[in-house]
C-alpha positions in Angstrom: 272.0 147.3 51.3 274.9 145.8 49.0 273.9 143.8 46.3 274.4 139.8 46.4 276.7 138.5 43.4 274.8 135.6 41.5 277.4 132.5 41.1 277.4 132.0 37.2 276.6 128.4 36.7 275.9 126.3 33.4 272.2 126.1 32.7 270.2 123.9 35.1 271.8 120.4 35.6 274.6 120.7 33.6 277.5 120.8 35.0 280.7 122.9 33.8 283.9 121.8 33.5 285.7 124.5 35.9 283.0 122.4 38.1 283.8 119.0 37.2 287.1 119.9 37.7 286.9 121.2 41.0 284.3 118.4 42.1 287.3 116.1 41.0 290.2 118.0 43.2 288.0 118.2 46.5 285.7 115.3 46.5 288.2 112.8 47.3 289.9 115.5 50.9 286.4 117.3 51.2 283.3 117.0 53.3 280.7 117.0 50.8 278.5 119.9 51.7 281.5 122.1 51.8 282.1 120.6 48.1 278.7 121.6 47.3 278.9 124.9 48.7 281.8 126.0 46.4 280.2 124.8 43.8 276.6 126.2 44.2 274.7 122.9 44.2 272.7 120.7 46.5 274.5 117.9 48.4 272.8 115.4 47.1 273.6 116.4 43.5 277.2 116.5 44.1 277.1 113.1 45.6 274.9 111.6 42.5 277.7 113.4 40.3 281.0 112.0 42.0 278.9 108.7 42.1 278.8 108.8 38.3 282.5 109.7 37.7 284.0 107.1 39.8 285.2 109.4 43.1 285.4 108.4 46.1 286.6 109.7 49.8 290.4 109.2 50.4 291.5 106.8 53.0 293.3 109.4 55.0 289.7 111.7 54.9 287.8 108.6 56.2 290.5 108.2 58.9 290.4 112.0 59.8 286.5 111.4 60.2 287.0 108.3 61.9 285.4 106.2 59.8 288.4 104.1 58.5 
């Protein structure tokens, strides 16, 4: 059986610069659940961090999902 590769992350609760940059890039235009998978965190953690950073979903994204 093949071994699963572990995702390298910063210590619990801390966000690496790579994850923060990815969050800034993806959050406005990507579903939160997909961003969470990409950075290896729970959806609620991504929502909370994005909110603290002042990130919001773009108007284009909201229109695309039918919320604007």
